[in-house]
C-alpha positions in Angstrom: 118.5 65.1 -69.5 116.5 67.1 -67.0 112.9 66.4 -66.3 111.6 69.8 -64.9 108.7 68.1 -63.1 110.7 65.4 -61.3 112.3 65.8 -57.9 116.1 66.5 -57.9 118.0 63.3 -58.6 114.9 61.4 -59.8 114.9 59.4 -63.0 113.3 61.2 -65.9 109.6 60.2 -66.1 109.7 58.3 -69.3 110.4 54.7 -70.5 113.0 54.6 -73.2 112.5 50.9 -74.3 110.5 47.8 -73.6 112.3 44.6 -74.5 110.3 41.4 -75.0 112.1 38.0 -74.9 110.8 36.0 -77.9 111.3 32.4 -79.0 111.6 33.3 -82.7 112.7 36.8 -83.7 111.5 36.4 -87.4 108.1 35.2 -86.3 107.7 38.1 -83.8 109.0 40.6 -86.4 106.4 39.4 -88.9 103.6 39.7 -86.3 104.5 43.3 -85.3 105.0 44.3 -88.9 101.5 42.9 -89.6 100.2 45.4 -87.0 101.9 48.2 -89.0 105.0 48.6 -86.8 108.1 48.6 -89.0 111.5 47.9 -87.5 114.2 50.5 -87.9 117.1 48.2 -87.0 117.2 44.4 -87.6 119.8 41.9 -86.4 119.7 38.1 -86.1 119.0 38.1 -82.3 117.2 41.5 -81.9 114.8 43.8 -83.8 114.1 47.4 -82.8 110.8 49.1 -83.5 110.3 52.9 -82.9 107.0 53.6 -81.2 106.7 57.4 -80.9 109.4 58.3 -78.5 110.0 54.8 -77.2 111.6 51.6 -78.6 110.1 48.1 -78.6 112.8 45.5 -78.8 112.2 41.9 -79.8 115.2 39.9 -78.4 115.7 36.2 -78.4 114.8 34.8 -75.0 118.2 33.1 -74.8 120.0 36.4 -75.7 118.0 38.4 -73.2 118.7 35.8 -70.5 122.4 36.1 -71.3 122.3 39.9 -71.4 120.6 40.1 -68.0 122.6 37.3 -66.4 119.4 35.4 -65.6 119.2 31.6 -66.0 115.6 31.5 -67.2 113.2 34.2 -68.5 109.9 32.5 -69.4 108.2 34.4 -72.2 104.7 35.7 -71.8 104.4 34.9 -68.1 101.6 37.4 -67.8 103.2 39.1 -64.8 103.4 42.2 -67.0 101.0 43.6 -69.5 101.6 46.1 -72.2 98.8 48.5 -73.3 97.9 50.5 -76.3 95.0 53.0 -75.8 92.8 54.2 -78.7 90.5 57.2 -79.2 87.3 55.1 -79.3 85.8 51.7 -78.7 85.4 51.2 -82.4 89.2 51.7 -82.7 89.6 49.0 -80.1 87.4 46.6 -82.1 89.5 47.3 -85.3 92.8 46.9 -83.5 91.6 43.6 -81.9 90.6 42.2 -85.3 93.9 43.3 -86.8 95.9 41.7 -84.0 94.0 38.4 -84.4 94.6 38.5 -88.2 98.3 39.0 -87.5 98.5 35.9 -85.3 97.5 37.1 -81.8 95.4 34.9 -79.6 92.3 36.3 -78.0 92.5 36.4 -74.2 89.6 38.7 -73.5 87.3 39.9 -76.3 86.5 43.7 -76.4 83.9 44.6 -73.8 82.7 47.4 -71.6 84.6 47.6 -68.3 83.5 48.3 -64.7 85.6 51.4 -64.7 83.7 53.0 -67.7 86.1 52.1 -70.5 86.2 49.5 -73.3 89.0 47.0 -73.2 90.3 43.7 -74.6 93.4 41.6 -74.2 95.4 39.6 -76.8 98.6 37.5 -76.5 101.3 37.9 -79.1 102.9 34.8 -80.6 105.1 34.5 -77.5 102.3 34.9 -75.1 103.0 38.5 -74.1 99.8 40.2 -73.0 98.6 43.4 -74.7 95.6 45.4 -73.6 93.8 47.2 -76.3 91.7 49.8 -74.7 89.7 53.0 -74.8 89.8 55.0 -71.5 87.5 57.9 -71.4 89.6 59.5 -68.6 92.8 59.4 -70.8 92.2 61.4 -74.0 94.5 60.3 -76.8 96.3 63.2 -78.6 96.7 63.3 -82.4 100.2 61.9 -82.0 98.9 58.8 -80.1 100.1 59.9 -76.7 98.0 60.2 -73.6 96.8 63.8 -73.3 95.9 65.8 -70.3 
């Protein structure tokens, strides 16, 4: 695949998949399904959810550690956050409420930010941090992607 805006030999400027190591695939699947994200492929150790042009994979922590050759991959360490931006602050409030109802833990309640946006953080059942935000500098297109 050629990315016409990337320098020669550079990786295409897109992320194909994000994989989260989880303690219990069934529990994590139920949580993300409660957010309205339906899996398209389900196995005992891994579930795949299509999110626009990307994939979210929920993989057992043990399976992910084996696959990567790492001894230990602590779930939800907070060294990485995932984000979903919304068209408005009201949409952030609604998403925050839905995430909590699905089993998320509130980390930071929705609030106005110093950079002019509106943001909150929740932790999924394995402690992975998700920012739910409205950024006035990043318009959201009808398909949910960040526009120009």
